Structure formats: C-alpha cells, structure tokens
N, C-alpha and C positions, 0 to 999 in steps of 0.2 A: 399219367395213368395209361400206360401202353396197353393196347388191345392185343398185340402180338409182340414178341421180343424185339423184332426189327423196328417197330414203332418207337421203342424206348432207346433207340440208337441215334447217333449223329453220324452222318456220312462225311468223310474227308476225301475229297477228290482233287488230285494234282494233275493239272493239264497246262496247256500253253497260256491260259488266261490267269493262272496263279493258283491259289489254294481255295477251292470252293467248299463251303461248309453247308450241309443240308440238314434240315430238321423238319419233321412232319408228324401230324396226328391223323392222317388220312384226309381230313376235311380242310386242313390248313397247313401250308408249308412255307418255310423261309429259306432262301438261298442267299448266302453271304459270300462275297469274293474278297479275299485279302491278298496283298502283295506277298510273294514268297519266291525264293530262288528254287525253281523246279529242276531237279537233277534227273529224275525218272518219273514218268507219268504212272498213275495208278489210283486206286481208291480202296477204302476200308471202312467198315462199320464198327463202331465201338459204343459201349454204354454211355449215354448222354450224361447221366449223373456222375459217373466215375470220371469221365473226361473233364467235366466242368470243375469238379473238386481239385483235380490234379493241376489244371491250367491256372486256376485262381491262386494256387499256392506257389507258383513259379514266377520268375522274372528273368529278364534278359532274353537272349536269342535262344530259340529252340530248334532242335534237329529231329525231324520225324522220319521214321523209316519202318518198313514192313518186313518182318522176318518170321517165317513159318506162320504160327497162329497168333502172333503178337504185333501190336503197334508199339514201337519203341520210341519213347520221348526222352531225348538227351538234353540236359541243361547244364548250367555252369558248374554245379556241384555234384552231379550224378545223373541217374537215369531211372525211368520206371517203365514197366511193361503192362499194357492193357490187352486182355484177351479180345480178339476180334470176333465179330459175329459173321459166320460163314454164309448167311442168307442175304447178303447185300443186294442181290438181284431182285429180291422181293420187296425192297423199299418202294413205297408208293410213289408213283409219278403222275400227279393229278393233272399235269399239263399235256399228257400224251394225247394226240389226236384232237387238239383243241380248235383247229381250223384257223381262219383269219378274222380280223376285226379292224375297226378304225380306232386307233388309240386317241385318248384325250389327254392333253398336257395341262397341268395346273401347278402353281407354286406350292411347294410342300407345306409352307407355313399357312397358306390359305386353307389347304386341306385339314391341317391341324385345327385351325379355327372352327371349321365346319364340324369336325368330330367333337371338339370340346362343347359346342353349342347344342348338340343333340344326344350324344351317347348316354348321358345320365337318365334320359327319359325312356329308354328301351326296356322291355320286359325282362325280368330275370327268371321267370317261371318257364322252363323249357317245354311245358305242356302247351304253351301258346307259341309254338315254334315260329310262325310267320312274323310275330312282333318282337322276337328276341334279337333283332338287329336293326339297322338303319336302312331306310329306303332312299335310293338316289334316283333323281331324274336329271338327265343331261340332254340339252338340246344345243342348237347352234350358238346360243348367246349366254347361257347360264348353267349352273349346277345347283340343284336344290336337294336338300337332305331333310328327312323327317324321321322321327322316332316316337313311339307311344307304348305305354304298358296297359292301356285301357282306362286309366284314371287321369292321365296327363299326356301332354303331347308337346314336342319341341320341333320347331321348323326353322330352317335358315336357307338363304339363297345368296349366291355370289355370282357376279358376271365372270365369264371366261374370256381371256385375252384372245384365244384362237381356238376354234372347235370345227372340225371337219365332219361332225356327226350329221348324218342325213336325217333319219327318223329319230324321234326322241327315245333315248335309252332309259329304261326303268328296270332297276335291279335291287335286290335286298341282300346286304352283307351281314353275317352274324356279328353280334356285339363283341364276342371274344376275339375274333380276328381283327376287328377295327381297333380294339383296345391295344393290341400288340403293335399294330401299324402306327398308332398314335405315339407309343413309346419310342419306336424307331425314329419317327419324324422329329420328335422332341430333341433327339441327339444329333440331328443333322445341322449343317451350316445354313445361314441365311442364303437367299437367292438360289436355292436348289429346287429344281422342278421334279414333280412326280408324274409319271405317265400311268394312266388308268386304261387297261385293256379289258373289255368286257366280251366274254365268249358265251357260248350257249349255256353252260352251267357253272362256269368259274369266272373269277375276276382276278386280274394281276395288277399289283401296284409296284411300279419299278422306280427305284431311286438309284443314284450312283453307287454301284457295288452291292446293291441289295435288291432282291426280287421277292415279293410276298404274294403267294397265291392262296385263294380261298374259294371253297365251294359256295355257290349262291343258295339262298333259301328259296325253295320252291313255293309257289302259291302267289295269289294276288294280294298285294299289300292293301290294307284298309284305306279308303279315301278320306284321310284325316283332315283334309282341307274343309270338308263339309261340316266338321265340328265347330268351326269358327263362325260365330254369329255375324250376320250381315251388318247389323247396327248395334249400337250400345247406348243405353240410357244414362250410364254413369261413366265418368272418366276422372281419375285422380292421379296427379303427378306427385312423385315421392323421391326424395334424395336417396339414391340406392345404398350408399355405404352405411348411413345411419340406420336405415331400415334393416339391412342385413345384420348389423351389430345387435340391434334390438331383438331380432328373431333368434340369433344364436344364444343370447343371454336367456331368453325365455325357454329355449330348447332344453336347458339344463334341468328345468322343473317339469317339463311336459311328461305326461304319462307315457311310459315306454311301449305300451301295447297299442293304445288308440292314437297317440301322437297328435292330439287335436289342439287347435288354437282358435279362439273366437276373436274376430276383429270387428269393433264397432266404429263405423266411419261417420263423423259428424261434420257436415259441410259448413255449418254456421260458424263453428269455432275453428274450422280448418285443422282438425285433429283426428287421429286414428288411435283408438285405445285397443291394445292387444292383451288378451287374458288367457291363461292356461292354468290347469290344476292337475295335481296327481294325488290320489288317495293316500299314498305312502310317503309323499315328500312334502307337498304343500301347494302353494299357488304363486303366480307371478303376474305382474301387470307392467306394461310398457306403453308409453304415449309418444307418438311422433307427429311432426307437422306434415300436412298434406296441402296440395294446391288443387282444389276441385274445379271442374268446369262449371260455369254459371248455371247450366241447366240441370246439373246433377241433383238428385233428391236429397232431402235434408239429413236423413239418417239411414244407415244400412248396416245390418248385422250379417256377417258371413263367417262360416266355419271352414277350416282347412286342415289337411294333413300338414303339419309344420315342416316335415322333412321335404315334402314336395315344394313347398313355398320357398324354403331356404335354397334348394338346388336351383330353382328357376331364377331367383334373384341373383344368386352367386354366379350363374353362367350367363348373365346379361352384362355386357362389358361397359356400358355407358355410365356416366355419373348420375344421370336421372332416368327414372323409368316412369311409364304411365300404365296404370292398371285400369282396364276397361271391363265393365260387367253390366248385367241386367238384374234379374231376380236373384235372391240369395242362393238358390240351388241350380242356377244355370251357369254355363262355362265362364270362367274368369280368364282373361287374356292379359299377359304382361308383355309390353313392347319396350324396346330401348328408345330413348329420346335422343335424336341425333345419332352419331356414329356412322360407320361404314357398312354395317351389316343390315340386311333385310331379314329380321329375326323376330320370332315370337315364342312365348311359352304359354301353353293353355293348361289350366288346372280345373278339374271338376271339384266344386266345393263339397263339403260333407255336412250332414245334419248332425249337430253335436248337442249333447245334453250335459251341461255342466251344472253341478249342484249349486254353484254360487256364481252365476254368469255376471260378470262385471261389465255392464254396458253403459255405465254412467258417463255422460259426455263431459267435456272440459267445462262447458258453460254451467252444467248442473253442479259441478265441483265448486265453481266460483260462487254460485248462489248459496251452496251449503256452507262454504267458508265464511261468507259475509254474514249469514244468519248466526253462525257460531260466534263471530266477533261481536255482533250486536248483543247477543245474550250475555257474553262475558262482560261487556261494557256496562250493561244495565244492572248488574248485580251490585247490591249495596255493600260498601266497604265497611268492615268492622274497624271502628276507630277506638283507640285507647286514650282516655283523658288523663293527662298527668297532673297530679296535685302536689303542690309544694307545702310541706309541713314545717313550720318554724318552731323549734323547740325553745 
C-alpha cells in the first residue's frame, strides 16, 4: 500500500558488491545483495509488483540494462521492458545519520526461536501502538523478549554467547517487521549468525547478504513482568500434545464470537474436563489426564478464550507443560517442563456463562455409572414359561 509512488518501487543498484535490491515502506526496509556480473554500475527504480510478476515467470540467466526510460530484462526466449520511476533519489533511506552503536551477535535460529515464542501474543490493534510489537532487553549475558495484547503475555529469555553491551538495551520492534524477519531467517542455513544493531530510533538485523532495518516504536513498554504472580496455590502438569489435540477438536464447536471454553480441574481423579458450546452448532466435551501437585485444591473451574489457550500451548515446545494459577479470575501462567528455554505464557481468564456448564468430575461420572448399573441389575426380568401340549 504505497504512500507515494516511489514507495511502491523496488530499487535495483549495481555496484562493486553485486546487485543490491532495496524495498521499503518508510518504517521498514530490506536490502538484499545477490551475486551478479556487473558490467556498468548504476541504479533504477521500477514497480515492485510488476517486477515481481515478471521475474517469477522467468527462468535461467537474466541480463538487466537501463536504456532511456526503461529497465530492459533479457531472458532466453525474449525480453520485456519496465518503465522506470524517475524519482529514485526520493527513495527513503531510514539509516541515514544513524550514528554508532555496539552490535550484538546471536545465532539466527535462536532469534527465530525467540520470535516464535512471543510474536503470537502481541496486539493487532494499531490504536495500542506501544504493544503492537515485541520488546527486547539485552544485557551482557542474555536477551529477553516480551509481547502482550493486554489479555495475555508471552516472555522468553536466552543466554548470549558473547555481548559487549554496556548498559541494558531496551527497545520495541513492530510486529510486522519481526514477522518479515522471521520469514527471512526461516530460509537461512543453520549456523548463521544475526547481528542486531540498535540506534536511537531504528534497529538493524544483519544476516549474510541481507540487511533488515526497522523504525522502533516510541514509548515506554508496559512492565509485563509485574503481571506474573509471586506465588501459586495450584500447579497441574499436563502432556502437551494430547492437551493441544483436545483443544483443537473443541475449537471446531466453540462459539466464533466469544471463543470461550470452561475447564473443570479435579485433583482427586487427576482429570481436567473441558467444555464449550455454541448456540448455532452444539457443544463438545473433552477429558484429559493431569498430574496435580499435592497441595492443589480439589476442584477448580476456569474460563478461557480458547484461541489464546491454543496459541500458548502450541508455542511451548516441550513434551510436558505445567499450568500454575490461583483464583479463577487471576492470571494463569503456562511454563515448559524441561527444555532449553526460559519461557512462559500468561493468560487472563474470562468469566463465562454457559447455559449448560458441564463441570461433572470423573469421580461423579463413575458414581453415576455405578448407580445406573445397579438400577439396571435390580430390574425384574420378564420370564416366559413354555408349556408343552401333547395332542
């Protein structure tokens, strides 16, 4: 969605380093360098959408040249000409006058792990600008990232192999930029490092052949760590995969507007019963095994936004998770059990009103089944007496 025509263009620049391809939307820029035989240096701006369509339809070696008002692309079966934009000098350069900084190096795949652990939790509503991104804190030993949308929060921390940072760096990067960075990293090889350079109002992520620049979000990020309760009255261990599968099955029935799910936790039977209903579809119940801590209370009913719960469980990588909570409407925190990440997901429960809240525990089910069997057994059987008549 270009603000000006030049923003809707891609810059092709040929110099001694190869062919540099630039793209920007003022707040976010990507520079990609690819190998090419440079015969003459120069640069040109052409429509990004047109160039993309043309290049995707071609194969083999390409010959690019600039003649008059056209970029000419010659290929093995012909050529095409794209009209150049004459305002190439107006292309935004967000790294101009950025000054100096102390760069931080981190393995690209580690950065990808951090992004996968928190990005789902950032706000999508751009009226809440400061939380539409992830906040990073980098010191001499670790990098910590946090994201929240006001209803949930995700946080992860990883040690740094080497950091020359003096004072702790704290900065917030927009979600859209981080999502694109994540896509680029996912296509890179293993054992590739990413250099993070934080300036006054922009941040640069540099990978081999690629440089990504993004404006930072102004303002003080909320102190999300204060949301985490100091102690918990209840802890429940759950096998992550089976829990996630149950949640996804129940999601098919959940009301599309309220997206609510009720979970009844019964520590005596070591079961958690999940229930959801939709006025236009029906209802669904799932039962899973849990392993409660001995001091946890006997029963607990908690309501959740099911999408928040699914994303939190899905983005916790270990085989087992532990859910810690206090009262039904106080923050619920999900931690991995084991694993290499110092990670957590916090969800604010919701007060739900289901017309047919199924909170029957597994023990109550067994009692009801036993009673039904006894009733069935005690019923008198109708017997038919056979008489033999001899003619």
